[in-house]
C-alpha positions, 0 to 999 in steps of 0.5 A: 896556046889554046883558050877555054871556050864554052862552045867546044869540048874542054879536056882536063889533062892528068899530070902524066900527059904533059907532053914536053918532048912531043912523045905522045902521038895522041897528045900531039894531035889533041894539042894541034886540035887545041891550037886550031880552036877545035877543043880546049885543054885545061889543067888543074892546080894539082897538075901545076903542083906536081910538075913543080915538084918534078923540077923538069924545065921542059915540063914546067914550060909546057905546063905554063901554057895550059890554062888552069882550073881552080879546085873546090875547097876540101878540108885537109886537101885544098890550098887556100892560096890556089884559088880554091872555092867553096861549092854549094850543097848539091846532093848529086855532086861528088865529095872527096870521100866518094871519089876516093872510095871508087878510085882507092876502094881498099883504103880509108880516104883519110890515109891516102898518099899525096899522089892518091889525094892529088888524083882525087883532087884532079877529078874534083876540079874537073867535075866542078869546072864542068869540063867535058872529059878527063884524060889520063894514061893512069889506067890503074887509078882511073880506069881499071876494075870498073872505076871509069864506069862507076865514076860515069854512072854515079857522077857523069865523069867521063874518063878516057885515054888520049888514044880513045879521045882522038878516035872518038873525035875523029869518028864524031867530028870527022877531024884528022 
């Protein structure tokens, strides 16, 4: 199990990256680097909630070993019993509707599906936790159609796939 540290990159993982059967080579490498103390891997309350809904025993066991970051309080979205916290009025911080507008530009943010709302809340939690990189294999909602670039330029949110993170860290840090 790896632990959160201020001195190493902290990666927030999307639910689609719970690597219960060790089938994702890049996730295997990231998990090894986490075990070696090179990085921290964290999940969100939404990851815990989504995995619980799947009722997959292996995924639930894997998720239990991932430190959980709290989510900010968002009206009609947050769960008070999930450790939600209220954030100040930082004018540069993204609001739920800001992120929803980038991720789902053709939808009214009040009419998102449960999964779409969860995706936005993953990013809200990631942003306010101060984690370094949000990783996902969900290119449609987080990366394609210039979403990744918009989220980075407007809010400094870095979104990558596991393969991209592994390649970046191998180059930047010389890790194998």
